[in-house]
Structure formats: C-alpha cells, structure tokens
N, CA, C and O of each residue as an XYZ file, in Angstrom:
400
protein
N       0.824     -1.188      0.000
C       0.000      0.000      0.000
C       0.864      1.246      0.000
O       1.881      1.335      0.688
N       0.436      2.168     -0.769
C       1.175      3.419     -0.888
C       0.648      4.407      0.148
O      -0.550      4.685      0.181
N       1.536      4.945      1.001
C       1.142      5.867      2.068
C       1.333      7.329      1.690
O       1.246      8.188      2.568
N       1.586      7.648      0.446
C       1.771      9.036      0.061
C       0.410      9.722     -0.032
O      -0.544      9.144     -0.554
N       0.319     10.956      0.474
C      -0.959     11.659      0.420
C      -1.295     12.052     -1.018
O      -0.402     12.227     -1.847
N      -2.579     12.186     -1.301
C      -2.942     12.577     -2.672
C      -2.439     13.976     -2.978
O      -2.411     14.840     -2.101
N      -2.050     14.192     -4.199
C      -1.533     15.496     -4.610
C      -2.687     16.384     -5.046
O      -3.692     15.916     -5.582
N      -2.515     17.672     -4.801
C      -3.541     18.630     -5.155
C      -3.149     19.299     -6.473
O      -2.007     19.722     -6.652
N      -4.110     19.387     -7.388
C      -3.787     20.050     -8.647
C      -3.882     21.567     -8.472
O      -4.407     22.046     -7.466
N      -3.387     22.302     -9.427
C      -3.303     23.766     -9.335
C      -4.682     24.402     -9.253
O      -4.856     25.376     -8.520
N      -5.646     23.898     -9.964
C      -6.998     24.470     -9.929
C      -7.627     24.326     -8.544
O      -8.263     25.253     -8.041
N      -7.446     23.177     -7.947
C      -7.991     22.931     -6.611
C      -7.321     23.858     -5.584
O      -8.002     24.438     -4.738
N      -6.018     23.993     -5.654
C      -5.284     24.867     -4.741
C      -5.702     26.323     -4.929
O      -5.839     27.058     -3.951
N      -5.903     26.740     -6.164
C      -6.321     28.110     -6.442
C      -7.721     28.377     -5.889
O      -7.978     29.450     -5.343
N      -8.612     27.420     -6.026
C      -9.977     27.578     -5.502
C      -9.962     27.700     -3.981
O     -10.706     28.505     -3.421
N      -9.137     26.923     -3.317
C      -9.038     27.002     -1.853
C      -8.468     28.350     -1.433
O      -8.955     28.967     -0.485
N      -7.445     28.804     -2.131
C      -6.846     30.106     -1.800
C      -7.849     31.234     -1.990
O      -7.935     32.129     -1.150
N      -8.610     31.206     -3.081
C      -9.633     32.238     -3.310
C     -10.694     32.210     -2.216
O     -11.150     33.262     -1.768
N     -11.087     31.019     -1.784
C     -12.103     30.908     -0.731
C     -11.604     31.528      0.572
O     -12.374     32.168      1.289
N     -10.328     31.343      0.880
C      -9.773     31.917      2.106
C      -9.608     33.429      2.006
O      -9.799     34.140      2.992
N      -9.263     33.912      0.846
C      -8.968     35.333      0.678
C     -10.200     36.182      0.379
O     -10.176     37.402      0.539
N     -11.267     35.535     -0.054
C     -12.468     36.277     -0.410
C     -13.125     36.850      0.850
O     -13.333     36.129      1.825
N     -13.451     38.146      0.826
C     -14.076     38.737      2.015
C     -15.489     38.187      2.223
O     -16.262     38.034      1.278
N     -15.793     37.902      3.460
C     -17.128     37.445      3.813
C     -17.755     38.495      4.723
O     -17.039     39.320      5.291
N     -19.065     38.481      4.872
C     -19.697     39.466      5.765
C     -19.165     39.389      7.200
O     -19.026     40.414      7.867
N     -18.872     38.187      7.666
C     -18.349     38.031      9.025
C     -16.959     38.654      9.139
O     -16.663     39.352     10.109
N     -16.117     38.401      8.154
C     -14.760     38.973      8.180
C     -14.815     40.496      8.093
O     -14.069     41.194      8.780
N     -15.699     40.995      7.248
C     -15.836     42.439      7.101
C     -16.345     43.067      8.399
O     -15.865     44.123      8.811
N     -17.319     42.414      9.042
C     -17.841     42.921     10.319
C     -16.753     42.895     11.385
O     -16.640     43.832     12.175
N     -15.956     41.842     11.414
C     -14.850     41.753     12.378
C     -13.805     42.830     12.119
O     -13.272     43.417     13.059
N     -13.513     43.090     10.855
C     -12.541     44.128     10.513
C     -13.034     45.505     10.942
O     -12.267     46.299     11.486
N     -14.311     45.788     10.699
C     -14.883     47.080     11.095
C     -14.915     47.225     12.618
O     -14.602     48.289     13.151
N     -15.291     46.157     13.309
C     -15.323     46.193     14.771
C     -13.923     46.433     15.328
O     -13.743     47.223     16.254
N     -12.941     45.749     14.759
C     -11.561     45.919     15.207
C     -11.065     47.337     14.939
O     -10.344     47.911     15.756
N     -11.449     47.898     13.800
C     -11.047     49.271     13.474
C     -11.655     50.255     14.478
O     -10.985     51.192     14.912
N     -12.927     50.043     14.848
C     -13.570     50.909     15.861
C     -12.878     50.783     17.198
O     -12.632     51.788     17.864
N     -12.562     49.570     17.602
C     -11.889     49.357     18.879
C     -10.499     49.984     18.892
O     -10.088     50.564     19.897
N      -9.781     49.870     17.790
C      -8.450     50.482     17.693
C      -8.544     51.993     17.789
O      -7.747     52.630     18.478
N      -9.523     52.570     17.094
C      -9.712     54.020     17.139
C     -10.018     54.479     18.564
O      -9.444     55.457     19.043
N     -10.928     53.768     19.240
C     -11.291     54.150     20.604
C     -10.102     54.016     21.552
O      -9.927     54.846     22.444
N      -9.298     52.995     21.371
C      -8.114     52.814     22.212
C      -7.127     53.968     22.025
O      -6.557     54.465     22.997
N      -6.928     54.387     20.786
C      -6.050     55.544     20.540
C      -6.605     56.802     21.194
O      -5.857     57.595     21.764
N      -7.916     56.980     21.110
C      -8.534     58.161     21.716
C      -8.414     58.133     23.241
O      -8.178     59.169     23.863
N      -8.572     56.972     23.834
C      -8.426     56.851     25.293
C      -7.016     57.230     25.728
O      -6.828     57.876     26.759
N      -6.039     56.829     24.944
C      -4.649     57.174     25.277
C      -4.414     58.668     25.167
O      -3.662     59.244     25.953
N      -5.058     59.298     24.188
C      -4.942     60.751     24.071
C      -5.536     61.433     25.302
O      -4.947     62.374     25.836
N      -6.698     60.964     25.753
C      -7.335     61.549     26.939
C      -6.440     61.358     28.152
O      -6.299     62.273     28.964
N      -5.839     60.197     28.287
C      -4.942     59.966     29.419
C      -3.758     60.927     29.374
O      -3.332     61.436     30.411
N      -3.235     61.172     28.199
C      -2.112     62.093     28.062
C      -2.490     63.522     28.423
O      -1.757     64.198     29.145
N      -3.633     63.982     27.922
C      -4.024     65.357     28.244
C      -4.458     65.465     29.693
O      -4.332     66.535     30.289
N      -4.969     64.381     30.281
C      -5.322     64.415     31.704
C      -4.071     64.597     32.560
O      -4.107     65.296     33.572
N      -2.974     63.976     32.161
C      -1.717     64.183     32.891
C      -1.271     65.639     32.815
O      -0.808     66.213     33.800
N      -1.416     66.219     31.641
C      -1.075     67.633     31.487
C      -1.997     68.477     32.365
O      -1.557     69.433     33.004
N      -3.290     68.111     32.389
C      -4.244     68.825     33.241
C      -3.894     68.709     34.709
O      -4.087     69.659     35.467
N      -3.387     67.571     35.119
C      -2.982     67.395     36.514
C      -1.846     68.347     36.878
O      -1.836     68.946     37.954
N      -0.898     68.472     35.965
C       0.229     69.378     36.210
C      -0.261     70.823     36.276
O       0.127     71.576     37.168
N      -1.107     71.199     35.337
C      -1.635     72.565     35.325
C      -2.440     72.831     36.591
O      -2.314     73.894     37.199
N      -3.274     71.857     36.991
C      -4.059     72.010     38.215
C      -3.181     72.142     39.441
O      -3.486     72.924     40.341
N      -2.097     71.388     39.490
C      -1.185     71.461     40.634
C      -0.511     72.828     40.708
O      -0.365     73.402     41.787
N      -0.105     73.335     39.558
C       0.549     74.647     39.529
C      -0.429     75.737     39.958
O      -0.086     76.609     40.757
N      -1.637     75.682     39.430
C      -2.640     76.692     39.801
C      -2.967     76.606     41.287
O      -3.064     77.634     41.957
N      -3.139     75.393     41.811
C      -3.439     75.239     43.234
C      -2.301     75.785     44.089
O      -2.543     76.455     45.093
N      -1.088     75.505     43.702
C       0.059     76.002     44.449
C       0.096     77.530     44.428
O       0.339     78.157     45.459
N      -0.140     78.129     43.266
C      -0.120     79.591     43.137
C      -1.232     80.249     43.952
O      -1.053     81.344     44.486
N      -2.383     79.574     44.046
C      -3.513     80.146     44.784
C      -3.492     79.800     46.267
O      -4.340     80.266     47.028
N      -2.537     78.993     46.674
C      -2.410     78.649     48.083
C      -3.292     77.498     48.532
O      -3.506     77.313     49.730
N      -3.803     76.729     47.596
C      -4.612     75.552     47.941
C      -3.716     74.321     48.031
O      -2.518     74.379     47.756
N      -4.330     73.200     48.426
C      -3.550     71.969     48.533
C      -3.167     71.442     47.153
O      -3.960     71.455     46.212
N      -1.951     70.989     47.074
C      -1.381     70.465     45.837
C      -2.224     69.310     45.294
O      -2.514     69.259     44.099
N      -2.614     68.388     46.170
C      -3.347     67.200     45.725
C      -4.711     67.555     45.159
O      -5.166     66.925     44.204
N      -5.359     68.539     45.723
C      -6.651     68.952     45.173
C      -6.484     69.509     43.764
O      -7.301     69.250     42.881
N      -5.434     70.264     43.569
C      -5.168     70.791     42.230
C      -4.917     69.687     41.226
O      -5.386     69.752     40.090
N      -4.173     68.667     41.648
C      -3.901     67.533     40.761
C      -5.203     66.829     40.394
O      -5.446     66.535     39.224
N      -6.032     66.563     41.389
C      -7.286     65.839     41.137
C      -8.222     66.652     40.252
O      -8.703     66.155     39.234
N      -8.482     67.898     40.635
C      -9.444     68.701     39.885
C      -8.926     69.056     38.495
O      -9.702     69.094     37.541
N      -7.647     69.310     38.371
C      -7.091     69.595     37.047
C      -7.199     68.393     36.122
O      -7.569     68.528     34.956
N      -6.873     67.213     36.647
C      -6.978     65.995     35.845
C      -8.406     65.681     35.457
O      -8.676     65.305     34.317
N      -9.333     65.835     36.410
C     -10.740     65.558     36.114
C     -11.302     66.533     35.084
O     -12.021     66.131     34.169
N     -10.976     67.796     35.234
C     -11.508     68.799     34.307
C     -11.029     68.549     32.881
O     -11.820     68.570     31.938
N      -9.743     68.315     32.734
C      -9.202     68.112     31.387
C      -9.655     66.767     30.822
O      -9.907     66.664     29.621
N      -9.764     65.739     31.657
C     -10.255     64.442     31.174
C     -11.700     64.562     30.705
O     -12.072     63.971     29.691
N     -12.519     65.322     31.430
C     -13.910     65.524     31.012
C     -13.965     66.229     29.655
O     -14.769     65.870     28.795
N     -13.117     67.220     29.474
C     -13.066     67.898     28.175
C     -12.600     66.926     27.086
O     -13.096     66.963     25.960
N     -11.652     66.065     27.428
C     -11.171     65.077     26.459
C     -12.256     64.097     26.058
O     -12.387     63.766     24.879
N     -13.036     63.629     27.025
C     -14.124     62.701     26.702
C     -15.198     63.381     25.876
O     -15.781     62.763     24.986
N     -15.469     64.669     26.166
C     -16.433     65.410     25.347
C     -15.913     65.534     23.915
O     -16.671     65.392     22.956
N     -14.631     65.795     23.783
C     -14.007     65.900     22.469
C     -14.134     64.577     21.711
O     -14.433     64.566     20.517
N     -13.905     63.467     22.410
C     -14.042     62.151     21.781
C     -15.483     61.925     21.341
O     -15.725     61.408     20.250
N     -16.439     62.309     22.181
C     -17.849     62.140     21.826
C     -18.220     62.887     20.560
O     -18.918     62.352     19.698
N     -17.755     64.122     20.446
C     -18.034     64.917     19.244
C     -17.389     64.265     18.027
O     -18.016     64.144     16.975
N     -16.145     63.849     18.172
C     -15.447     63.226     17.042
C     -16.088     61.902     16.656
O     -16.145     61.571     15.472
N     -16.572     61.137     17.631
C     -17.217     59.852     17.326
C     -18.528     60.084     16.572
O     -18.834     59.363     15.622
N     -19.302     61.088     16.991
C     -20.547     61.383     16.286
C     -20.258     61.821     14.850
O     -20.934     61.399     13.912
N     -19.252     62.666     14.696
C     -18.874     63.148     13.372
C     -18.392     61.983     12.505
O     -18.665     61.922     11.306
N     -17.677     61.074     13.136
C     -17.141     59.913     12.409
C     -18.273     58.992     11.948
O     -18.256     58.484     10.827
N     -19.258     58.785     12.829
C     -20.415     57.954     12.438
C     -21.222     58.607     11.336
O     -21.703     57.931     10.426
N     -21.375     59.935     11.415
C     -22.155     60.650     10.413
C     -21.498     60.585      9.033
O     -22.181     60.530      8.010
N     -20.159     60.591      9.022
C     -19.465     60.549      7.732
C     -19.307     59.116      7.219
O     -18.887     58.895      6.083
N     -19.646     58.151      8.067
C     -19.558     56.761      7.633
C     -18.186     56.149      7.806
O     -17.926     55.068      7.277
N     -17.293     56.815      8.537
C     -15.920     56.307      8.687
C     -15.714     55.718      9.951
O     -14.616     55.242     10.240
C-alpha cells in the first residue's frame, strides 16, 4: 500500500486560496469592529495624556492660589479628562455621520 498523500492540482489549490482570501460578511464585520476598537483605544490614550497635562496645570494653579497640591492635581486631571471625553464624543458622532 502506498502511504503518500494525494496530490492537489493547481486548480484545486487556487480555488481554496480564493475561498480563504475572499471577504465574507463576518470577516468584514470583524474588521470594522476591530477598526472601531483600535480608534477608541487611541482616543483613550490621548485623553490619558491630556489628563496628565491637566494634573500638572491644576497642581501649579493650586500652588499659586495657596490651595492643597493634591486637590489641584485631582481637579485639574478631572476637568481636562472631562473635556477630552467630550471631544471624543463629538469626534465619534462626526465619524459615524461621515460613515468612517
């Protein structure tokens, strides 16, 4: 008995490759979902970055006004983070409206 596996002809291999590479609704939905998640992750990182800047600004202002340093850090970070989330909300609505 011959134990060699059957060989695949070029047409059969090409058909299998096309089936794998052809976009399906599920693959397209997964790609779009992943793109949305990636975009949101980038936006979250931007908010975190500007919140850190807000914390520094809040600390400096609190120190100059004679308030506690920690309160300035907290309120500065919260204020700028809230503005960042509002900015993300506006951009997300605009992005949905344009279809991107």
